[in-house]
Every structure is written in structure tokens, then in C-alpha cells.
C-alpha positions in Angstrom: -13.7 -2.9 -4.3 -14.2 -6.3 -5.8 -10.6 -7.4 -5.3 -10.5 -6.1 -1.7 -13.7 -7.9 -1.0 -12.3 -11.2 -2.3 -9.1 -10.8 -0.2 -11.2 -10.0 2.9 -13.3 -13.1 2.4 -10.2 -15.2 1.9 -8.5 -14.0 5.1 -11.6 -13.4 7.2 -11.5 -15.4 10.4 -7.8 -16.3 9.9 -6.3 -12.9 10.7 -7.3 -10.1 13.1 -6.7 -7.2 10.7 -3.8 -5.7 12.6 -1.3 -3.5 10.8 1.1 -6.4 10.7 -1.6 -8.7 9.2 -2.4 -6.0 6.6 1.2 -5.5 5.7 1.6 -9.3 5.3 -1.4 -9.6 3.1 -0.5 -6.6 0.9 3.1 -7.7 0.5 2.1 -11.2 -0.3 -0.4 -10.2 -2.9 2.0 -7.7 -4.5 4.7 -10.4 -4.5 2.5 -12.9 -6.3 1.0 -10.6 -8.9 2.6 -9.6 -12.2 2.4 -6.1 -13.5 -0.2 -7.3 -16.0 -2.3 -8.7 -13.1 -2.1 -5.5 -11.2 -3.1 -3.4 -14.3 -6.0 -5.8 -14.9 -7.4 -5.2 -11.4 -6.9 -1.4 -11.8 -8.6 -1.5 -15.2 -11.7 -3.2 -13.7 -12.1 -0.5 -11.1 -15.1 1.8 -11.4 -14.2 5.5 -11.6 -14.9 6.2 -8.0 -12.5 3.5 -6.8 -9.9 4.6 -9.2 -10.2 8.2 -7.9 -10.0 6.8 -4.3 -6.9 4.8 -5.2 -5.2 7.9 -6.7 -6.2 10.0 -3.8 -4.6 7.5 -1.3 -1.5 7.3 -3.5 -1.1 11.1 -3.5 -1.9 11.4 0.2 0.5 8.7 1.4 3.2 9.8 -1.0 3.0 13.4 0.2 2.8 12.3 3.8 6.0 10.3 3.4 7.8 13.3 1.7 6.7 15.7 4.4 7.8 13.2 7.1 11.2 12.8 5.4 11.6 16.6 5.2 11.0 16.9 8.9 13.7 14.5 9.9 17.0 16.3 10.5 20.0 14.9 8.8 22.7 14.0 11.3 26.2 14.5 10.1 29.0 12.4 11.5 32.0 14.7 11.7 34.3 12.1 13.2 36.8 10.5 10.9 37.3 6.8 11.2 
């Protein structure tokens, strides 16, 4: 987790690691990196980290799909 370790050291002591902090960090990093940069970081990952990344991707994607499926669609029958 070389890239994560570098980010942690960069923000250590400045932020508390709340969900808001983590959202801010991840969105900032993604906003500043090109697709080539992202692929370079992924390409440098050892196999176990790559497997973990894909597992998290699948887990979060499926969790989102199941959550969306559980939300009933409300139909507005009133005409405006």
C-alpha cells in the first residue's frame, strides 16, 4: 500500500481520519490524477493489493446495487 502510506504520511496530524476527511482526500486525489497516473499506481501494486482492490470494488459495487434495489420507487400520480 505504498501510495496509501504516502497519503497517510502527508495528511497525518492534519486531519482526524473521519469519513468526511477520507472523502475529501480521495476526491482530491482522484481530481488531481490523470487516468495514466491512476493506472501507474495500480500497475505498481503487488498481487495481494490488486486482489484486495478488486474485492473492495466488487463488494462496494454490489452493496450499492442491493441498497438501490431495496429502495422503493415512489410514483407521483398527481398531475401538475
